[in-house]
KOLLUMRO-505101 format. One record per residue (C-alpha): residue number from 0; chain; x, y, z. Coordinates in Angstrom, 2 decimals, always signed. Layout:
BEGIN
<NUM,"A",<X,Y,Z>> ...
//
This chain:
BEGIN
<0,"A",<+0.00,+0.00,+0.00>> <1,"A",<+1.30,+3.47,-0.87>> <2,"A",<+1.05,+6.01,+1.93>> <3,"A",<+0.12,+9.57,+0.96>> <4,"A",<+0.56,+12.65,+3.16>> <5,"A",<-2.85,+14.21,+3.87>> <6,"A",<-3.59,+17.46,+2.07>> <7,"A",<-5.96,+19.54,+4.16>> <8,"A",<-6.32,+22.03,+1.32>> <9,"A",<-7.90,+19.48,-1.07>> <10,"A",<-11.66,+19.15,-1.04>> <11,"A",<-12.95,+17.05,-3.94>> <12,"A",<-16.52,+18.01,-3.14>> <13,"A",<-15.85,+21.76,-3.36>> <14,"A",<-14.52,+21.54,-6.91>> <15,"A",<-10.84,+21.93,-5.99>> <16,"A",<-9.72,+18.49,-7.18>> <17,"A",<-8.40,+17.47,-10.60>> <18,"A",<-11.67,+18.31,-12.32>> <19,"A",<-12.45,+21.44,-10.29>> <20,"A",<-11.94,+25.10,-11.01>> <21,"A",<-8.82,+25.32,-8.80>> <22,"A",<-7.08,+22.66,-10.84>> <23,"A",<-7.89,+24.45,-14.07>> <24,"A",<-6.49,+27.72,-12.68>> <25,"A",<-3.25,+26.06,-11.56>> <26,"A",<-2.92,+24.30,-14.92>> <27,"A",<-3.46,+27.57,-16.80>> <28,"A",<-0.85,+29.30,-14.61>> <29,"A",<+1.62,+26.47,-15.26>> <30,"A",<+1.08,+26.68,-19.03>> <31,"A",<+1.63,+30.46,-18.96>> <32,"A",<+4.89,+30.05,-17.05>> <33,"A",<+6.16,+27.43,-19.52>> <34,"A",<+5.19,+29.71,-22.40>> <35,"A",<+7.13,+32.59,-20.82>> <36,"A",<+10.20,+30.38,-20.37>> <37,"A",<+10.12,+29.34,-24.01>> <38,"A",<+9.31,+32.83,-25.25>> <39,"A",<+12.54,+34.40,-23.96>> <40,"A",<+15.03,+32.23,-25.90>> <41,"A",<+12.77,+32.34,-28.95>> <42,"A",<+12.79,+36.13,-28.90>> <43,"A",<+16.56,+36.21,-28.39>> <44,"A",<+17.17,+33.91,-31.34>> <45,"A",<+14.79,+35.97,-33.45>> <46,"A",<+16.58,+39.16,-32.45>> <47,"A",<+19.97,+37.71,-33.31>> <48,"A",<+18.77,+36.60,-36.72>> <49,"A",<+17.01,+39.89,-37.26>> <50,"A",<+20.09,+41.88,-36.27>> <51,"A",<+22.22,+39.73,-38.56>> <52,"A",<+19.76,+40.33,-41.38>> <53,"A",<+19.74,+44.08,-40.77>> <54,"A",<+23.54,+44.19,-40.59>> <55,"A",<+23.76,+42.35,-43.89>> <56,"A",<+21.19,+44.63,-45.47>> <57,"A",<+22.95,+47.86,-44.41>> <58,"A",<+26.39,+46.50,-45.27>> <59,"A",<+27.24,+48.35,-48.50>> <60,"A",<+29.26,+45.35,-49.68>> <61,"A",<+26.36,+42.88,-49.26>> <62,"A",<+24.53,+41.73,-52.37>> <63,"A",<+20.80,+41.08,-52.40>> <64,"A",<+19.85,+37.58,-53.58>> <65,"A",<+16.50,+35.88,-54.13>> <66,"A",<+16.54,+32.07,-53.97>> <67,"A",<+13.78,+30.40,-55.96>> <68,"A",<+12.58,+26.81,-55.63>> <69,"A",<+10.10,+24.58,-57.46>> <70,"A",<+7.84,+26.47,-59.87>> <71,"A",<+9.84,+29.64,-59.14>> <72,"A",<+8.42,+29.93,-55.63>> <73,"A",<+10.58,+31.84,-53.10>> <74,"A",<+12.62,+29.37,-51.07>> <75,"A",<+12.99,+29.93,-47.34>> <76,"A",<+15.82,+28.30,-45.40>> <77,"A",<+18.36,+27.97,-48.21>> <78,"A",<+21.94,+28.42,-46.98>> <79,"A",<+24.18,+30.50,-49.27>> <80,"A",<+27.95,+30.36,-48.84>> <81,"A",<+30.24,+32.71,-50.77>> <82,"A",<+33.83,+31.97,-51.75>> <83,"A",<+34.82,+34.54,-49.12>> <84,"A",<+33.25,+32.36,-46.45>> <85,"A",<+30.40,+34.79,-45.83>> <86,"A",<+27.15,+32.91,-45.25>> <87,"A",<+23.46,+33.76,-45.12>> <88,"A",<+20.11,+31.98,-44.92>> <89,"A",<+17.17,+32.97,-47.10>> <90,"A",<+14.11,+34.29,-45.30>> <91,"A",<+10.59,+35.21,-46.34>> <92,"A",<+10.41,+36.02,-50.03>> <93,"A",<+13.58,+33.96,-50.59>> <94,"A",<+15.72,+36.99,-49.72>> <95,"A",<+19.31,+36.82,-48.48>> <96,"A",<+22.22,+39.27,-48.29>> <97,"A",<+25.74,+37.94,-48.90>> <98,"A",<+29.09,+39.75,-49.10>> <99,"A",<+31.11,+38.86,-52.21>> <100,"A",<+32.61,+40.51,-55.28>> <101,"A",<+31.82,+39.30,-58.77>> <102,"A",<+33.13,+37.25,-60.37>> <103,"A",<+32.69,+34.70,-57.63>> <104,"A",<+31.13,+31.35,-56.88>> <105,"A",<+28.20,+30.74,-54.55>> <106,"A",<+27.24,+27.45,-52.95>> <107,"A",<+23.53,+27.04,-52.16>> <108,"A",<+22.06,+24.23,-50.08>> <109,"A",<+18.41,+23.61,-49.20>> <110,"A",<+16.41,+20.67,-47.90>> <111,"A",<+14.69,+18.93,-50.82>> <112,"A",<+16.99,+20.43,-53.44>> <113,"A",<+20.23,+19.48,-55.16>> <114,"A",<+23.20,+21.39,-53.80>> <115,"A",<+24.23,+23.90,-56.47>> <116,"A",<+27.35,+25.91,-57.30>> <117,"A",<+26.62,+29.14,-59.14>> <118,"A",<+29.35,+31.03,-60.98>> <119,"A",<+28.39,+34.70,-60.75>> <120,"A",<+30.23,+36.69,-63.39>> <121,"A",<+28.28,+39.93,-62.94>> <122,"A",<+25.56,+41.39,-60.73>> <123,"A",<+22.29,+42.82,-62.07>> <124,"A",<+22.13,+46.61,-62.24>> <125,"A",<+18.63,+46.59,-60.76>> <126,"A",<+16.94,+44.25,-58.34>> <127,"A",<+18.28,+41.17,-56.57>> <128,"A",<+20.27,+38.37,-58.14>> <129,"A",<+17.88,+35.44,-58.66>> <130,"A",<+19.12,+31.89,-58.27>> <131,"A",<+16.87,+28.97,-59.26>> <132,"A",<+17.35,+25.68,-57.39>> <133,"A",<+16.73,+22.23,-58.86>> <134,"A",<+14.43,+20.15,-56.64>> <135,"A",<+15.03,+16.58,-55.68>> <136,"A",<+12.33,+14.31,-57.10>> <137,"A",<+11.20,+11.16,-55.33>> <138,"A",<+9.46,+8.91,-57.81>> <139,"A",<+8.31,+5.41,-57.12>> <140,"A",<+5.68,+2.74,-57.24>> <141,"A",<+3.71,+0.88,-54.58>> <142,"A",<+2.81,-2.66,-55.56>> <143,"A",<+1.29,-5.78,-54.05>> <144,"A",<+3.02,-9.12,-53.74>> <145,"A",<+1.48,-10.04,-57.10>> <146,"A",<+3.08,-6.97,-58.74>> <147,"A",<-0.28,-5.22,-59.03>> <148,"A",<-0.06,-1.46,-58.47>> <149,"A",<-1.67,-0.32,-55.22>> <150,"A",<-3.78,+2.71,-56.14>> <151,"A",<-4.90,+5.21,-53.51>> <152,"A",<-2.12,+4.61,-50.98>> <153,"A",<-1.00,+7.68,-49.01>> <154,"A",<+2.73,+8.41,-49.32>> <155,"A",<+4.32,+10.72,-46.73>> <156,"A",<+7.89,+12.00,-46.47>> <157,"A",<+8.64,+14.88,-44.15>> <158,"A",<+5.92,+17.49,-44.63>> <159,"A",<+5.03,+16.21,-48.08>> <160,"A",<+2.07,+13.95,-48.81>> <161,"A",<+0.66,+12.47,-52.00>> <162,"A",<-1.54,+9.57,-53.13>> <163,"A",<-0.56,+6.81,-55.53>> <164,"A",<-2.26,+6.99,-58.90>> <165,"A",<-2.56,+4.59,-61.83>> <166,"A",<-0.34,+1.50,-61.53>> <167,"A",<+0.54,+2.56,-57.96>> <168,"A",<+2.89,+5.29,-59.17>> <169,"A",<+3.72,+8.42,-57.18>> <170,"A",<+5.99,+11.45,-57.31>> <171,"A",<+7.05,+13.92,-54.64>> <172,"A",<+8.91,+17.07,-55.64>> <173,"A",<+11.32,+18.94,-53.34>> <174,"A",<+11.32,+16.31,-50.60>> <175,"A",<+14.35,+15.94,-48.35>> <176,"A",<+15.84,+12.43,-48.13>> <177,"A",<+14.45,+10.41,-45.27>> <178,"A",<+11.86,+7.80,-44.31>> <179,"A",<+8.94,+7.27,-46.68>> <180,"A",<+5.79,+6.12,-44.86>> <181,"A",<+3.00,+4.47,-46.86>> <182,"A",<-0.50,+3.72,-45.56>> <183,"A",<-3.81,+2.55,-46.96>> <184,"A",<-6.96,+1.24,-45.29>> <185,"A",<-6.95,-2.60,-45.00>> <186,"A",<-3.25,-2.73,-45.95>> <187,"A",<-0.29,-3.13,-43.63>> <188,"A",<+1.55,+0.17,-43.21>> <189,"A",<+5.11,+0.09,-44.51>> <190,"A",<+8.18,+2.35,-44.61>> <191,"A",<+11.19,+2.66,-46.88>> <192,"A",<+14.31,+4.81,-46.58>> <193,"A",<+15.01,+7.19,-49.48>> <194,"A",<+18.57,+8.48,-49.90>> <195,"A",<+17.73,+11.21,-52.38>> <196,"A",<+18.79,+9.24,-55.44>> <197,"A",<+17.01,+9.52,-58.78>> <198,"A",<+16.44,+5.75,-58.92>> <199,"A",<+12.77,+4.75,-58.83>> <200,"A",<+11.71,+3.61,-55.36>> <201,"A",<+9.85,+0.29,-55.43>> <202,"A",<+7.80,-0.46,-52.32>> <203,"A",<+5.79,-3.61,-51.68>> <204,"A",<+2.65,-3.52,-49.53>> <205,"A",<+0.76,-6.43,-48.10>> <206,"A",<-2.98,-6.39,-47.43>> <207,"A",<-4.14,-6.87,-43.88>> <208,"A",<-5.24,-10.50,-44.06>> <209,"A",<-8.69,-10.88,-42.49>> <210,"A",<-9.82,-14.34,-41.43>> <211,"A",<-13.28,-13.81,-40.11>> <212,"A",<-16.67,-15.19,-39.19>> <213,"A",<-20.12,-13.82,-39.94>> <214,"A",<-21.87,-13.14,-36.64>> <215,"A",<-25.61,-13.46,-36.24>> <216,"A",<-27.53,-10.92,-34.10>> <217,"A",<-26.57,-12.40,-30.75>> <218,"A",<-26.45,-10.28,-27.63>> <219,"A",<-23.05,-10.27,-25.91>> <220,"A",<-24.47,-12.36,-23.04>> <221,"A",<-25.64,-15.09,-25.42>> <222,"A",<-23.76,-18.38,-24.89>> <223,"A",<-23.44,-18.87,-28.66>> <224,"A",<-21.64,-15.54,-28.99>> <225,"A",<-19.29,-16.40,-26.14>> <226,"A",<-18.57,-19.70,-27.87>> <227,"A",<-17.63,-17.87,-31.08>> <228,"A",<-15.22,-15.69,-29.12>> <229,"A",<-13.62,-18.83,-27.70>> <230,"A",<-13.27,-20.29,-31.21>> <231,"A",<-11.62,-17.07,-32.36>> <232,"A",<-9.17,-17.23,-29.46>> <233,"A",<-8.09,-20.76,-30.36>> <234,"A",<-8.01,-20.53,-34.17>> <235,"A",<-6.65,-18.23,-36.90>> <236,"A",<-9.85,-16.16,-36.80>> <237,"A",<-8.96,-12.48,-36.29>> <238,"A",<-12.18,-10.72,-37.35>> <239,"A",<-15.93,-10.73,-36.83>> <240,"A",<-18.41,-9.44,-39.42>> <241,"A",<-21.62,-8.17,-37.81>> <242,"A",<-24.80,-6.70,-39.32>> <243,"A",<-25.92,-3.10,-39.09>> <244,"A",<-28.82,-3.45,-41.54>> <245,"A",<-30.09,-6.80,-42.79>> <246,"A",<-31.73,-8.05,-45.99>> <247,"A",<-35.18,-6.82,-45.00>> <248,"A",<-33.92,-3.38,-43.99>> <249,"A",<-34.04,-3.99,-40.23>> <250,"A",<-31.44,-2.09,-38.20>> <251,"A",<-29.91,-4.47,-35.73>> <252,"A",<-28.91,-2.08,-32.96>> <253,"A",<-30.06,+1.19,-31.45>> <254,"A",<-29.10,+3.57,-34.24>> <255,"A",<-29.32,+7.31,-33.73>> <256,"A",<-30.07,+7.98,-37.40>> <257,"A",<-32.94,+10.42,-37.82>> <258,"A",<-34.69,+8.28,-40.48>> <259,"A",<-34.37,+4.88,-38.85>> <260,"A",<-36.72,+5.72,-35.95>> <261,"A",<-39.65,+7.15,-37.97>> <262,"A",<-39.46,+4.17,-40.33>> <263,"A",<-39.66,+1.81,-37.30>> <264,"A",<-36.74,-0.09,-38.79>> <265,"A",<-34.81,-0.56,-35.54>> <266,"A",<-35.18,-3.99,-33.94>> <267,"A",<-32.28,-3.56,-31.47>> <268,"A",<-31.01,-7.16,-31.39>> <269,"A",<-27.75,-6.33,-29.65>> <270,"A",<-25.93,-3.54,-27.82>> <271,"A",<-23.44,-2.31,-30.39>> <272,"A",<-21.12,-0.70,-27.84>> <273,"A",<-20.93,-3.80,-25.63>> <274,"A",<-20.38,-6.05,-28.62>> <275,"A",<-17.58,-3.91,-30.03>> <276,"A",<-15.88,-3.56,-26.66>> <277,"A",<-15.90,-7.33,-26.13>> <278,"A",<-14.63,-8.01,-29.65>> <279,"A",<-11.78,-5.54,-29.12>> <280,"A",<-10.91,-7.23,-25.83>> <281,"A",<-10.29,-10.37,-27.88>> <282,"A",<-8.15,-8.47,-30.40>> <283,"A",<-10.64,-8.79,-33.25>> <284,"A",<-10.93,-6.62,-36.34>> <285,"A",<-14.58,-5.58,-36.64>> <286,"A",<-16.62,-5.31,-39.84>> <287,"A",<-20.24,-4.28,-40.14>> <288,"A",<-22.41,-5.32,-43.06>> <289,"A",<-25.00,-2.91,-44.45>> <290,"A",<-27.54,-4.26,-46.94>> <291,"A",<-27.73,-1.28,-49.25>> <292,"A",<-30.46,-1.02,-51.88>> <293,"A",<-32.73,-3.89,-50.83>> <294,"A",<-34.71,-2.25,-48.02>> <295,"A",<-38.44,-2.68,-47.44>> <296,"A",<-38.62,+0.00,-44.73>> <297,"A",<-37.03,+2.65,-46.89>> <298,"A",<-39.14,+1.73,-49.92>> <299,"A",<-42.31,+1.86,-47.87>> <300,"A",<-41.59,+5.24,-46.26>> <301,"A",<-39.74,+6.91,-49.15>> <302,"A",<-41.32,+5.69,-52.40>> <303,"A",<-39.89,+8.77,-54.14>> <304,"A",<-36.43,+7.17,-53.75>> <305,"A",<-37.50,+3.59,-54.56>> <306,"A",<-37.56,+1.56,-57.75>> <307,"A",<-41.17,+1.78,-58.94>> <308,"A",<-43.50,-0.75,-60.54>> <309,"A",<-44.56,+0.40,-64.02>> <310,"A",<-48.00,-1.20,-63.65>> <311,"A",<-48.95,+0.05,-60.19>> <312,"A",<-46.80,+3.14,-59.67>> <313,"A",<-45.99,+1.74,-56.22>> <314,"A",<-42.55,+0.59,-55.07>> <315,"A",<-41.38,-2.44,-57.04>> <316,"A",<-40.81,-5.57,-54.95>> <317,"A",<-38.90,-8.78,-55.55>> <318,"A",<-40.25,-12.32,-55.27>> <319,"A",<-39.94,-12.14,-51.46>> <320,"A",<-42.05,-8.97,-51.35>> <321,"A",<-39.12,-6.74,-50.37>> <322,"A",<-38.78,-3.28,-51.89>> <323,"A",<-35.65,-1.87,-53.47>> <324,"A",<-34.23,+1.62,-53.36>> <325,"A",<-33.23,+3.17,-56.68>> <326,"A",<-29.43,+3.08,-57.22>> <327,"A",<-29.75,+5.75,-59.94>> <328,"A",<-31.27,+8.23,-57.47>> <329,"A",<-28.50,+9.83,-55.36>> <330,"A",<-31.05,+10.65,-52.67>> <331,"A",<-31.29,+6.89,-52.03>> <332,"A",<-27.56,+6.82,-51.27>> <333,"A",<-27.67,+9.02,-48.21>> <334,"A",<-29.33,+6.65,-45.73>> <335,"A",<-26.91,+3.70,-46.14>> <336,"A",<-23.91,+6.04,-46.23>> <337,"A",<-25.06,+7.73,-43.02>> <338,"A",<-25.49,+4.32,-41.42>> <339,"A",<-21.91,+3.51,-42.41>> <340,"A",<-20.57,+6.76,-40.99>> <341,"A",<-22.44,+6.17,-37.73>> <342,"A",<-21.12,+2.59,-37.51>> <343,"A",<-17.59,+3.87,-37.98>> <344,"A",<-18.10,+6.47,-35.26>> <345,"A",<-19.40,+3.73,-32.95>> <346,"A",<-16.06,+1.92,-33.38>> <347,"A",<-16.23,-0.54,-36.29>> <348,"A",<-13.04,-0.87,-38.35>> <349,"A",<-14.69,-1.52,-41.70>> <350,"A",<-18.05,-0.88,-43.36>> <351,"A",<-19.14,-3.50,-45.87>> <352,"A",<-21.94,-2.76,-48.34>> <353,"A",<-23.98,-5.77,-49.47>> <354,"A",<-26.74,-5.82,-52.13>> <355,"A",<-24.89,-2.91,-53.70>> <356,"A",<-26.25,-3.67,-57.16>> <357,"A",<-29.33,-3.62,-59.36>> <358,"A",<-32.02,-6.22,-58.53>> <359,"A",<-32.24,-9.65,-60.17>> <360,"A",<-34.81,-11.66,-58.21>> <361,"A",<-38.22,-10.45,-59.35>> <362,"A",<-40.00,-9.28,-62.49>> <363,"A",<-37.37,-6.74,-63.48>> <364,"A",<-39.26,-5.94,-66.70>> <365,"A",<-41.60,-3.81,-64.53>> <366,"A",<-38.86,-1.71,-62.89>> <367,"A",<-38.89,+2.07,-63.29>> <368,"A",<-35.77,+4.08,-62.41>> <369,"A",<-35.15,+7.77,-61.87>> <370,"A",<-32.44,+7.58,-64.56>> <371,"A",<-33.55,+4.96,-67.09>> <372,"A",<-30.55,+5.60,-69.34>> <373,"A",<-28.17,+4.64,-66.54>> <374,"A",<-30.24,+1.58,-65.61>> <375,"A",<-30.60,+0.27,-69.16>> <376,"A",<-26.94,+0.10,-70.19>> <377,"A",<-24.02,-1.82,-68.78>> <378,"A",<-21.85,+1.27,-68.77>> <379,"A",<-24.53,+3.25,-66.92>> <380,"A",<-25.20,+0.54,-64.34>> <381,"A",<-21.52,+0.02,-63.53>> <382,"A",<-20.89,+3.76,-63.35>> <383,"A",<-23.84,+4.14,-60.97>> <384,"A",<-22.68,+1.50,-58.52>> <385,"A",<-19.08,+2.71,-58.72>> <386,"A",<-20.20,+6.29,-58.08>> <387,"A",<-22.15,+5.26,-54.98>> <388,"A",<-19.20,+3.30,-53.56>> <389,"A",<-16.74,+6.08,-54.38>> <390,"A",<-18.86,+8.59,-52.47>> <391,"A",<-19.35,+6.17,-49.58>> <392,"A",<-15.63,+5.45,-49.37>> <393,"A",<-14.71,+9.14,-49.49>> <394,"A",<-16.93,+9.99,-46.55>> <395,"A",<-16.35,+6.84,-44.48>> <396,"A",<-12.56,+6.84,-45.02>> <397,"A",<-12.61,+10.38,-43.63>> <398,"A",<-14.09,+8.92,-40.44>> <399,"A",<-11.24,+6.42,-40.22>> <400,"A",<-12.87,+3.22,-41.54>> <401,"A",<-12.20,+1.05,-44.56>> <402,"A",<-14.97,+0.35,-47.09>> <403,"A",<-15.67,-2.98,-48.75>> <404,"A",<-18.35,-4.31,-51.09>> <405,"A",<-19.91,-7.74,-51.49>> <406,"A",<-20.21,-8.80,-55.13>> <407,"A",<-21.60,-11.79,-56.99>> <408,"A",<-18.85,-14.31,-57.63>> <409,"A",<-19.98,-14.84,-61.24>> <410,"A",<-18.57,-11.42,-62.16>> <411,"A",<-15.08,-12.74,-61.37>> <412,"A",<-15.31,-15.22,-64.23>> <413,"A",<-17.10,-13.19,-66.93>> <414,"A",<-16.37,-9.86,-68.61>> <415,"A",<-19.81,-8.24,-68.40>> <416,"A",<-21.81,-6.88,-65.45>> <417,"A",<-24.51,-9.59,-65.58>> <418,"A",<-27.12,-6.83,-65.52>> <419,"A",<-26.37,-5.86,-61.90>> <420,"A",<-23.80,-3.07,-62.30>> <421,"A",<-20.83,-4.98,-60.88>> <422,"A",<-17.50,-5.37,-62.69>> <423,"A",<-14.15,-6.08,-61.08>> <424,"A",<-12.23,-3.36,-62.90>> <425,"A",<-14.47,-0.41,-62.05>> <426,"A",<-15.47,-1.45,-58.54>> <427,"A",<-11.88,-2.21,-57.52>> <428,"A",<-11.20,+1.50,-57.93>> <429,"A",<-14.15,+2.48,-55.72>> <430,"A",<-13.54,+0.47,-52.52>> <431,"A",<-10.75,-0.78,-50.30>> <432,"A",<-11.82,-4.44,-50.48>> <433,"A",<-13.93,-6.51,-52.86>> <434,"A",<-15.61,-9.52,-51.23>> <435,"A",<-16.99,-11.93,-53.83>> <436,"A",<-19.38,-14.54,-52.47>> <437,"A",<-17.73,-17.67,-53.84>> <438,"A",<-20.26,-20.31,-52.86>> <439,"A",<-19.88,-23.43,-55.04>> <440,"A",<-23.38,-24.50,-53.95>> <441,"A",<-24.73,-21.55,-55.98>> <442,"A",<-23.09,-22.61,-59.25>> <443,"A",<-25.09,-24.58,-61.81>> <444,"A",<-24.17,-28.17,-62.46>> <445,"A",<-21.69,-28.35,-65.30>> <446,"A",<-19.79,-25.21,-64.35>> <447,"A",<-16.11,-25.76,-65.23>> <448,"A",<-17.25,-29.16,-66.53>> <449,"A",<-17.92,-30.22,-62.94>> <450,"A",<-20.96,-32.42,-62.46>> <451,"A",<-21.80,-30.85,-59.06>> <452,"A",<-19.63,-27.76,-58.35>> <453,"A",<-20.52,-27.89,-54.66>> <454,"A",<-18.37,-31.01,-54.41>> <455,"A",<-15.25,-29.21,-55.66>> <456,"A",<-14.32,-26.32,-53.31>> <457,"A",<-10.72,-26.00,-54.53>> <458,"A",<-11.50,-25.98,-58.24>> <459,"A",<-14.31,-23.41,-58.06>> <460,"A",<-12.57,-21.00,-55.67>> <461,"A",<-9.22,-21.25,-57.44>> <462,"A",<-10.75,-20.47,-60.85>> <463,"A",<-12.60,-17.44,-59.51>> <464,"A",<-9.59,-15.92,-57.75>> <465,"A",<-7.06,-16.79,-60.45>> <466,"A",<-9.09,-15.10,-63.20>> <467,"A",<-10.07,-12.01,-61.23>> <468,"A",<-6.88,-11.05,-59.36>> <469,"A",<-5.25,-9.64,-62.50>> <470,"A",<-8.36,-7.55,-63.20>> <471,"A",<-7.97,-5.43,-60.08>> <472,"A",<-7.24,-2.10,-61.70>> <473,"A",<-7.97,+0.01,-58.64>> <474,"A",<-6.58,-0.02,-55.13>> <475,"A",<-8.78,-2.79,-53.73>> <476,"A",<-7.68,-6.27,-52.83>> <477,"A",<-9.80,-9.39,-53.02>> <478,"A",<-11.17,-11.03,-49.86>> <479,"A",<-13.78,-13.72,-50.62>> <480,"A",<-16.74,-14.91,-48.64>> <481,"A",<-16.55,-18.71,-48.37>> <482,"A",<-19.51,-20.91,-47.58>> <483,"A",<-19.62,-22.62,-44.20>> <484,"A",<-22.81,-24.57,-44.82>> <485,"A",<-23.74,-27.80,-46.65>> <486,"A",<-20.10,-28.90,-46.41>> <487,"A",<-18.03,-31.22,-44.28>> <488,"A",<-15.18,-29.90,-42.12>> <489,"A",<-12.68,-31.13,-44.73>> <490,"A",<-14.42,-29.20,-47.50>> <491,"A",<-14.47,-25.96,-45.49>> <492,"A",<-10.78,-26.39,-44.72>> <493,"A",<-10.10,-27.06,-48.40>> <494,"A",<-11.84,-23.81,-49.31>> <495,"A",<-9.82,-21.90,-46.72>> <496,"A",<-6.53,-23.41,-47.88>> <497,"A",<-7.32,-22.43,-51.47>> <498,"A",<-8.03,-18.82,-50.53>> <499,"A",<-4.89,-18.73,-48.38>> <500,"A",<-2.77,-19.49,-51.45>> <501,"A",<-3.76,-16.05,-52.76>> <502,"A",<-2.97,-14.34,-49.43>> <503,"A",<-6.42,-12.83,-49.77>> <504,"A",<-7.91,-13.63,-46.41>> <505,"A",<-11.51,-14.83,-46.17>> <506,"A",<-14.82,-14.54,-44.38>> <507,"A",<-16.93,-17.59,-43.54>> <508,"A",<-20.65,-17.27,-44.14>> <509,"A",<-23.23,-19.15,-42.13>> <510,"A",<-26.60,-17.45,-41.82>> <511,"A",<-27.08,-18.56,-38.19>> <512,"A",<-23.37,-18.39,-37.23>> <513,"A",<-23.33,-22.12,-36.53>> <514,"A",<-19.57,-22.68,-36.87>> <515,"A",<-17.55,-25.68,-35.76>> <516,"A",<-14.00,-25.22,-34.53>> <517,"A",<-12.90,-28.22,-36.61>> <518,"A",<-13.67,-26.21,-39.77>> <519,"A",<-10.99,-23.63,-39.01>> <520,"A",<-7.19,-23.96,-38.84>> <521,"A",<-5.78,-23.73,-35.33>> <522,"A",<-3.90,-20.62,-34.28>> 
//
């Protein structure tokens, strides 16, 4: 036990403790004193530099120089050394005053620029002598382990920051040699030292490999949920994928969104804060799944944003009687994006959009869209879905979360959008992760000349990933959903092992979260 000397002057009930007014006064006084201590040497240094500058300016033998950097911008902090040994540092406006007689040589050094020697044969009759510096240029490329350019990665060196473009290329002008830090949501951060050379810097990034389970709407006190946490602790599982909004449009926890309450969409199946806290205690990466355009509650309460039925003028519904919001109407985007932003603010690491497509199950000949031109062409459909995901990623990335999208696995193996607005090339530029649902049980008999594709996990999954990986033109990486139903433990393990060969990670889907530990590799 630690003994403390009593302090008769401390009364926590009178507001004089750490959170009371007295504490705030003492803290403010302390900060002022520190500021005064730092202010004195700062002023002295400033005075010395100012005096030196004034002395140089009034020295009749001093010559006025202007040092220019990239794009002829005045360069502050350049050090000029004359052959006489006189030295000066450029200040605001790039100005410096140096004593020398022409002809003479000047050496100029500046962070982010090549050191230069200027031979001055004569001085201008009017105005300062202008010297233009050549900037150092850091050029490079960020690539994955499969030599695919990583687009959209943030590259930082010193005070400079840029984002990788096509093929993962980047360029930073006037950067000083040092450590290059590269980050991107759902990728492992990496660093590389740059020595200032003109050689192209090649940096390899690796995606953060998620190995996760789909979690049903259990409360944190539910024994089944506790069992899933135990399985995660003892296997390679490092992530849980929860639901924010399900296939019917029900919101699974107590959302604060201003539209969810009036629509009576909230069913509050679990406490989101308790669930996230417990998952974090077990070191799990957390994903939330938001069913996007299939939403009966939204269609019922906002028919002006829904796909309409050409015969009735009412919201169109699929075979299950569930309405769909209109992807071509940007007003229909706001609700799911807001739900994603809120989920991120609650503490999820990643927001995953499902049913982010045009409808297929229902009499689609009766559908009426706000923008029929976009809905009736492949180019328009793909552009619509990509635009939604791009906007969602922009706003949700700003909140600190990654964005992923579930896609039909058939689009991995064909070159068209299958009428749903999903193509690997375009969507890989709009999200951080693409998650195709590679369920062999959903493939028709005869696919890949297999009598029953469901009996061949390795062949089906390998074909899908092998064909699609090279089509990732954007910054996304591929992380498939694998089925964890209608299979034996050996078949689930075979599916996992196949996905692991592509270092893609995986998510296991079981609608009721009925997972067996024997299906999953041990930790």
